[in-house]
C-alpha positions as CSV (number, residue, x, y, z in Angstrom):
1,M,157.3,21.6,24.9
2,T,157.5,25.5,26.1
3,V,155.1,28.0,24.3
4,P,156.8,31.6,23.6
5,V,154.2,34.3,25.3
6,H,152.8,37.1,23.0
7,E,152.4,40.3,24.1
8,E,149.1,40.5,22.3
9,W,147.9,37.0,24.0
10,L,148.1,38.1,27.3
11,S,145.3,40.8,26.4
12,V,142.5,38.6,24.8
13,P,139.4,38.8,26.6
14,R,137.4,35.4,27.0
15,E,139.3,32.9,29.6
16,L,140.2,29.1,28.4
17,H,138.4,26.6,31.0
18,A,140.1,23.0,30.9
19,V,137.5,20.2,32.4
20,V,139.0,17.1,33.2
21,S,136.4,15.4,35.5
22,A,133.1,16.8,34.9
23,T,130.3,14.9,34.0
24,G,128.1,14.5,30.7
25,P,125.4,16.8,32.3
26,E,128.1,19.4,33.8
27,L,130.3,19.2,30.2
28,L,127.0,19.8,28.4
29,R,125.9,23.0,30.5
30,A,129.7,24.2,30.0
31,V,129.3,24.0,25.9
32,R,125.9,25.4,25.9
33,A,127.7,28.5,27.9
34,A,130.5,28.4,25.4
35,L,128.2,28.7,22.8
36,D,126.0,31.3,24.0
37,G,128.5,33.7,25.1
38,D,127.5,33.6,28.6
39,G,130.4,31.9,29.9
40,P,134.3,30.7,29.4
41,A,135.8,28.7,26.5
42,V,135.8,24.8,26.4
43,L,139.2,22.8,26.8
44,P,137.7,19.5,27.4
45,L,140.0,16.4,28.7
46,P,139.8,12.6,29.3
47,P,139.8,12.1,32.8
48,T,141.3,8.4,32.1
49,L,144.3,11.0,30.3
50,P,147.9,9.8,32.3
51,A,149.3,12.6,34.3
52,P,152.8,12.9,32.3
53,A,150.1,13.4,28.6
54,L,148.0,15.7,31.3
55,R,150.6,17.9,32.1
56,A,152.5,18.3,28.3
57,T,148.6,19.4,27.3
58,L,148.8,21.7,29.8
59,E,152.1,23.2,29.2
60,A,151.1,23.0,25.8
61,L,147.4,24.9,25.6
62,R,147.7,27.0,28.5
63,P,144.4,27.1,30.0
64,T,143.4,29.8,32.3
65,H,141.6,27.4,34.4
66,V,141.7,23.6,35.7
67,D,138.9,22.1,36.9
68,G,137.6,25.9,38.0
69,V,141.2,26.3,39.5
70,R,143.1,29.3,38.0
71,R,146.4,28.7,36.8
72,A,149.2,31.0,37.1
73,D,150.5,30.8,33.8
74,G,147.1,30.9,31.7
75,I,146.3,32.5,29.0
76,G,142.7,33.5,27.5
77,V,141.3,32.9,24.0
78,P,140.0,35.4,21.4
79,A,136.0,36.7,22.4
80,D,135.3,34.0,19.1
81,V,136.7,30.6,20.1
82,A,134.0,28.8,22.5
83,V,135.6,25.5,22.3
84,V,139.5,24.4,21.7
85,I,139.7,20.3,20.9
86,A,143.6,18.7,22.7
87,T,145.0,16.7,19.5
88,S,148.7,15.0,19.5
89,G,148.1,15.1,15.7
90,S,150.6,12.9,13.6
91,T,154.0,14.3,15.6
92,G,152.8,13.4,19.3
93,A,152.7,16.7,20.5
94,P,149.6,18.4,22.1
95,K,147.6,20.6,19.7
96,G,145.0,22.7,20.5
97,V,142.3,23.0,17.8
98,Q,140.3,26.7,18.2
99,L,136.5,26.3,17.2
100,S,134.2,29.2,17.4
101,A,130.7,28.9,18.0
102,A,129.7,30.1,15.0
103,A,132.2,27.0,12.7
104,L,130.3,24.5,15.6
105,R,126.9,25.9,15.3
106,A,127.1,25.6,10.9
107,S,128.6,22.2,11.0
108,A,125.6,20.8,13.3
109,S,122.7,22.8,11.7
110,A,124.4,21.5,8.2
111,S,124.6,18.0,9.7
112,L,121.1,17.8,11.1
113,R,119.6,18.9,7.7
114,R,121.2,16.5,5.8
115,L,120.3,13.5,7.8
116,G,116.9,15.1,7.8
117,A,116.7,14.8,12.0
118,R,113.9,16.3,13.7
119,P,113.6,18.5,16.3
120,G,113.4,17.2,19.6
121,E,115.0,13.7,18.5
122,R,117.6,12.5,21.0
123,W,121.0,11.6,20.3
124,L,123.7,9.0,21.8
125,C,127.2,10.3,23.0
126,C,129.5,7.3,23.7
127,L,132.3,8.7,21.8
128,P,134.8,10.8,24.4
129,P,133.4,14.3,24.0
130,S,136.8,15.9,24.6
131,H,137.5,14.7,20.6
132,V,135.1,16.3,18.2
133,S,133.2,13.8,17.1
134,G,131.5,13.5,21.1
135,L,131.5,16.9,21.3
136,Q,129.6,17.6,18.3
137,V,126.8,15.0,19.3
138,L,126.4,17.1,21.9
139,V,126.3,20.7,20.0
140,R,124.2,19.0,17.4
141,S,121.6,17.7,20.7
142,L,122.0,21.4,21.5
143,L,120.2,22.5,18.4
144,A,118.2,20.3,18.2
145,G,116.4,21.6,21.5
146,S,117.0,17.7,23.0
147,E,118.8,16.1,26.0
148,P,121.7,14.2,24.7
149,I,122.2,10.5,26.2
150,V,125.4,10.4,27.3
151,H,127.7,7.1,28.3
152,E,130.2,7.4,29.8
153,G,132.2,4.3,27.5
154,F,131.4,2.6,25.3
155,S,128.6,-0.8,25.4
156,A,126.7,-2.9,23.0
157,G,124.2,-3.8,25.1
158,A,123.7,-0.2,26.7
159,V,123.8,0.9,23.4
160,L,120.6,-0.9,22.0
161,A,119.1,-0.4,25.0
162,S,119.5,3.7,25.1
163,G,116.1,4.6,23.3
164,A,118.4,7.1,21.2
165,D,116.9,8.0,17.7
166,H,121.1,8.8,16.4
167,V,124.1,7.3,17.2
168,S,127.2,8.5,16.2
169,L,130.5,5.6,15.7
170,V,133.4,4.6,15.1
171,P,133.7,1.2,12.8
172,T,135.3,-0.8,16.1
173,Q,131.9,-0.1,17.5
174,L,129.7,-0.6,15.3
175,R,131.6,-4.1,14.5
176,R,130.9,-5.2,18.2
177,L,127.4,-3.5,18.3
178,L,126.4,-6.3,15.1
179,G,128.1,-8.8,17.3
180,A,125.2,-7.9,20.6
181,G,122.5,-10.0,19.3
182,P,122.2,-13.6,20.9
183,S,121.4,-15.4,18.0
184,G,123.0,-13.2,14.9
185,P,122.9,-9.3,14.6
186,P,120.4,-6.9,16.4
187,D,117.6,-4.8,14.0
188,L,119.7,-1.8,14.0
189,S,116.4,0.1,12.3
190,R,115.5,1.0,15.8
191,F,118.6,3.9,14.5
192,A,117.2,6.7,12.7
193,T,121.1,7.7,11.4
194,V,123.9,5.4,12.5
195,L,126.8,8.2,12.0
196,L,129.9,6.4,11.6
197,G,133.3,7.9,11.2
198,G,136.3,8.2,12.7
199,A,138.3,5.4,10.2
200,A,137.7,4.0,6.7
201,A,134.6,1.8,6.9
202,P,135.3,-1.6,5.2
203,P,132.8,-2.5,3.1
204,D,131.7,-5.7,4.5
205,L,131.3,-4.0,7.6
206,L,128.4,-1.3,6.2
207,A,126.9,-4.1,4.0
208,Q,126.4,-6.3,7.5
209,A,124.9,-3.3,9.1
210,R,122.9,-2.2,6.3
211,A,121.4,-5.8,6.1
212,A,120.9,-5.5,9.8
213,G,118.5,-2.9,8.8
214,A,121.1,0.3,10.0
215,R,120.8,3.6,7.9
216,V,124.3,4.7,8.2
217,V,125.5,7.2,6.9
218,T,129.8,7.6,6.4
219,T,131.3,10.5,7.2
220,Y,135.0,11.8,6.7
221,G,136.1,15.5,8.4
222,M,138.8,16.2,11.6
223,S,139.0,18.3,14.6
224,E,139.8,21.1,12.5
225,T,136.5,20.8,10.3
226,C,134.1,20.3,13.6
227,G,133.6,17.0,12.5
228,G,132.6,15.2,9.6
229,C,131.8,17.9,7.4
230,V,131.5,15.2,4.1
231,Y,128.9,12.5,4.0
232,D,128.7,9.7,2.3
233,G,131.7,11.2,-0.1
234,E,129.6,14.6,-0.3
235,P,130.5,17.7,1.3
236,L,127.6,19.4,3.6
237,D,126.0,22.3,2.7
238,G,128.6,25.6,2.4
239,V,131.5,22.9,2.8
240,D,134.2,23.6,-0.3
241,L,135.6,19.9,-1.3
242,R,139.0,20.2,-3.6
243,V,141.8,17.7,-4.4
244,G,144.9,19.6,-5.4
245,G,147.4,18.8,-8.1
246,D,149.4,17.2,-5.5
247,G,146.3,14.7,-4.4
248,R,145.8,15.9,-1.4
249,I,142.3,17.0,0.0
250,R,141.5,20.3,0.7
251,L,138.5,21.4,3.0
252,G,136.9,25.1,2.7
253,G,133.4,27.3,4.2
254,P,131.9,28.0,7.5
255,V,132.9,24.8,9.4
256,L,136.7,25.5,9.7
257,F,138.8,26.3,12.8
258,S,140.2,29.9,14.2
259,G,143.7,28.6,14.1
260,Y,146.0,26.4,16.2
261,R,145.9,27.7,19.7
262,L,149.5,29.5,20.3
263,R,151.1,28.4,17.2
264,P,150.8,30.6,14.7
265,D,153.6,28.7,12.9
266,L,151.5,25.7,12.5
267,T,148.1,27.7,11.6
268,E,149.6,29.4,8.2
269,A,151.3,25.7,7.3
270,A,148.0,24.4,7.3
271,R,146.4,26.8,5.0
272,D,146.2,27.0,1.1
273,G,144.1,30.4,0.8
274,D,141.1,29.8,1.9
275,L,141.3,26.6,2.3
276,F,142.7,23.6,4.5
277,L,144.7,21.8,3.6
278,T,144.4,18.5,4.8
279,S,147.1,15.4,5.2
280,D,145.0,13.1,3.1
281,L,145.1,12.0,-0.3
282,G,141.6,11.5,-1.9
283,V,140.0,12.0,-5.7
284,V,137.0,12.7,-6.5
285,E,134.7,10.2,-8.6
286,D,131.2,10.4,-9.7
287,G,130.8,13.6,-8.2
288,R,132.0,12.0,-4.4
289,L,135.0,11.6,-2.2
290,R,137.3,8.6,-2.1
291,V,139.5,9.2,0.4
292,L,143.0,6.7,-0.2
293,G,144.8,7.2,3.3
294,R,147.2,10.1,4.7
295,A,150.2,11.6,2.8
296,D,151.8,10.7,5.8
297,D,150.8,6.9,5.3
298,V,152.6,6.7,2.1
299,I,154.8,3.4,2.3
300,N,157.9,3.7,0.2
301,T,159.2,0.0,-0.4
302,G,162.3,-0.1,-3.2
303,G,161.3,3.2,-4.5
304,E,157.6,2.5,-5.0
305,K,154.8,4.3,-3.4
306,V,152.1,2.4,-1.3
307,V,149.1,3.7,-0.1
308,A,148.5,1.5,3.2
309,A,144.6,2.7,3.4
310,V,144.9,1.3,-0.3
311,V,146.3,-2.2,0.5
312,A,144.8,-2.3,4.3
313,E,141.3,-2.0,1.9
314,A,142.1,-5.2,-0.3
315,V,142.9,-7.2,2.2
316,A,140.3,-6.5,4.1
317,A,137.9,-8.3,1.4
318,H,139.9,-11.2,2.2
319,P,136.8,-13.6,3.3
320,A,138.9,-15.0,6.2
321,V,139.4,-10.9,7.4
322,S,137.7,-9.0,9.8
323,D,139.8,-6.2,10.4
324,A,142.9,-5.0,8.7
325,V,145.2,-2.4,9.3
326,V,148.7,-2.0,6.5
327,V,151.7,0.0,7.6
328,G,155.3,0.6,6.6
329,R,158.1,-1.0,8.9
330,P,161.6,-0.5,8.3
331,D,163.3,-2.7,6.5
332,P,167.5,-2.7,5.8
333,E,166.6,-3.8,2.1
334,W,163.5,-2.6,1.2
335,G,163.6,0.6,3.1
336,Q,159.9,0.1,4.4
337,R,158.4,-3.5,3.8
338,V,154.5,-3.5,3.5
339,T,152.8,-5.2,6.5
340,A,149.4,-6.2,6.8
341,V,147.9,-6.6,10.6
342,V,144.7,-8.7,10.4
343,V,142.1,-10.2,12.7
344,A,140.7,-13.3,11.5
345,A,139.6,-16.2,13.4
346,D,141.1,-18.9,11.0
347,P,143.6,-17.0,9.6
348,P,145.2,-17.0,5.5
349,S,148.6,-17.2,5.0
350,L,151.2,-14.4,4.2
351,A,151.1,-16.2,0.6
352,E,147.6,-16.6,0.4
353,I,147.2,-12.8,1.7
354,R,149.7,-11.6,-1.0
355,A,148.3,-13.7,-3.9
356,F,145.0,-12.1,-2.8
357,V,145.9,-8.9,-3.0
358,K,148.2,-9.2,-6.4
359,E,144.4,-10.0,-8.1
360,R,144.0,-6.2,-7.7
361,L,146.8,-4.2,-7.1
362,P,150.4,-4.0,-8.4
363,A,152.7,-6.6,-6.7
364,Y,154.8,-4.5,-5.4
365,A,152.2,-3.5,-3.0
366,A,151.1,-6.9,-1.7
367,P,152.2,-7.3,2.4
368,A,155.5,-8.9,2.6
369,E,154.7,-9.3,6.4
370,L,151.3,-10.4,7.8
371,V,150.8,-10.2,11.6
372,V,147.6,-11.3,13.2
373,V,146.2,-9.6,16.4
374,P,142.7,-10.5,18.5
375,G,142.0,-6.7,17.7
376,I,143.3,-4.2,16.6
377,P,145.0,-1.8,19.1
378,L,143.0,1.7,19.0
379,L,143.7,5.0,20.3
380,A,140.8,7.1,22.6
381,N,139.6,8.5,19.8
382,G,138.7,5.1,18.1
383,K,141.3,5.5,15.6
384,P,143.9,2.7,14.8
385,D,147.1,3.0,16.7
386,L,149.2,3.1,13.9
387,E,152.4,4.0,15.9
388,A,152.1,1.1,18.1
389,L,151.4,-1.1,15.1
390,R,154.6,0.6,13.0
391,H,156.6,-0.4,16.0
392,G,155.1,-3.7,16.2
393,H,153.5,-3.7,19.5
394,D,151.5,-6.4,18.4
395,R,151.9,-10.6,18.2
396,E,154.8,-12.5,16.1
397,P,154.5,-12.2,12.0
398,Q,152.4,-15.3,10.4
399,G,154.1,-17.1,7.4
């Protein structure tokens, strides 16, 4: 994608440095300088990014420097922008979410207050700092006056031996952590907090973790809100949470992003007044937000609309299923067919899954296809790779 250059963009006062090969301590120093205004804004990118994807990201986001080397086509950022997070969104086209130092600090301080985290307590970063969840571990550490423990990848044994007070995980990592004990789940009370986000957490996973002593706090948010801004269904202090008549979740407050990099059109489309219009459907029940799924994950099957995440929750409740994702796949008769992709050591049949789901949801929501996989394919941020699953990049269907 070629980004049109507007004259006002050429005069913005702050450099934007893409950081690809920095180690954890180097990135921490760059983030600290960006927050304090003593250094350039930071665009953290994963060193594992394939060359074509890196080129596409640099072309779309136009940093002034890459690993300290100036780019001739670079464009600066507004003075208040401290970090730009690259995200593909639902279209696959690289977007840059601009986050101000004020928004990042507001998010991190509200998080620390809600968790009751004390100054000096250490956070473990085992999520990619190129994603907002990993980045915010660094910001929380800076605000807490502590040195973060940074792991370049995820190892359950290394997490358990880290000595960290707080850890931020995605559900797949937590499940692997629970399976790391030699004779059963390890004692997770060693962590003051297990902050869990990035994807919906199955109820059985939460129950197992809490039985193992974990204080699990589930989070909901996205790059545009500096990460999680709703904890255990309740918004953090200062966060405005609303569900519109269309069922879509709106979020507001001091944690909101400043806009999409070089894309005022996308920024305008994402605004509903002072609120950010998410792509997620939700309801507020007893004062708590329940996320139903993405608006673009609604499956239209035979004229009926099915929320994929609701069906996935029902499928995951089956005692033989350890993990589940539901997607819509093209179908010549029904338009889309409801497809359940499950992880199960002793998988149930499609007929069993259909009957189980029909006890909980309307018959049209019951999966028409069952696929058994050894593990749910994940993106780098820990979320299920829905595009791969929609296009059948998995094992053969089970009948």
